[in-house]
C-alpha positions in Angstrom: 8.8 11.5 27.6 8.0 7.8 27.9 8.3 5.8 24.7 4.9 4.2 25.3 3.4 7.7 24.7 5.2 8.2 21.4 4.3 6.9 17.9 6.8 4.6 16.3 7.5 4.6 12.6 9.6 1.8 11.3 11.5 1.2 8.0 11.3 -2.5 7.4 13.7 -4.1 4.9 10.8 -6.1 3.3 7.6 -4.1 3.8 8.7 -0.5 3.6 7.6 2.0 6.2 5.2 0.8 8.9 3.5 2.2 12.0 3.9 0.7 15.5 5.1 -2.8 14.6 8.1 -4.5 13.0 11.8 -4.5 13.2 14.2 -2.2 11.6 15.3 1.5 11.7 12.8 3.4 13.9 11.8 6.9 14.5 9.6 8.2 17.4 7.1 11.0 17.1 5.3 12.8 19.9 1.5 12.8 19.3 1.1 16.6 19.1 0.1 18.7 16.1 3.2 21.0 16.5 5.5 17.9 16.4 3.8 16.5 13.3 4.0 19.8 11.5 7.7 20.2 12.3 8.3 16.7 11.1 6.6 17.4 7.7 8.3 20.8 7.3 11.8 19.6 8.0 11.4 16.1 6.6 12.6 14.6 9.8 11.1 11.1 9.2 12.8 10.8 5.9 16.1 11.8 7.5 15.7 9.5 10.5 14.6 6.5 8.5 17.0 7.3 5.6 14.3 6.7 3.0 11.2 8.3 1.4 8.1 8.1 3.6 5.0 7.3 1.6 2.1 9.8 1.6 -0.1 7.0 3.0 2.0 6.8 6.2 1.9 10.6 6.6 -1.9 10.5 6.1 -2.3 7.8 8.7 -0.3 9.9 11.2 -2.6 12.9 10.5 -5.7 10.7 10.9 -4.4 9.2 14.2 -3.8 12.8 15.4 -7.3 13.9 14.5 -8.8 10.8 16.2 -6.8 11.4 19.3 -7.8 15.1 19.4 -11.5 14.1 19.0 -11.2 11.6 21.8 -9.6 14.1 24.2 -12.3 16.7 23.3 -15.0 14.1 24.1 -13.4 13.2 27.4 -13.5 16.8 28.5 
């Protein structure tokens, strides 16, 4: 899968955990519900970034997924 289609989560040494921008340790997620659920269940972001991921970041990913789902439903 092309990286441009994936969501990037970054652990920045100053600002903590960010989405899409910044430099630091990164993890990529596919924008599907099953991938997001698997990530939560197995704590894959925490393991990949080697830090705790704030609930705000997880909520932002869920919101992004729901927006993407709504947009694709409207397009069809």
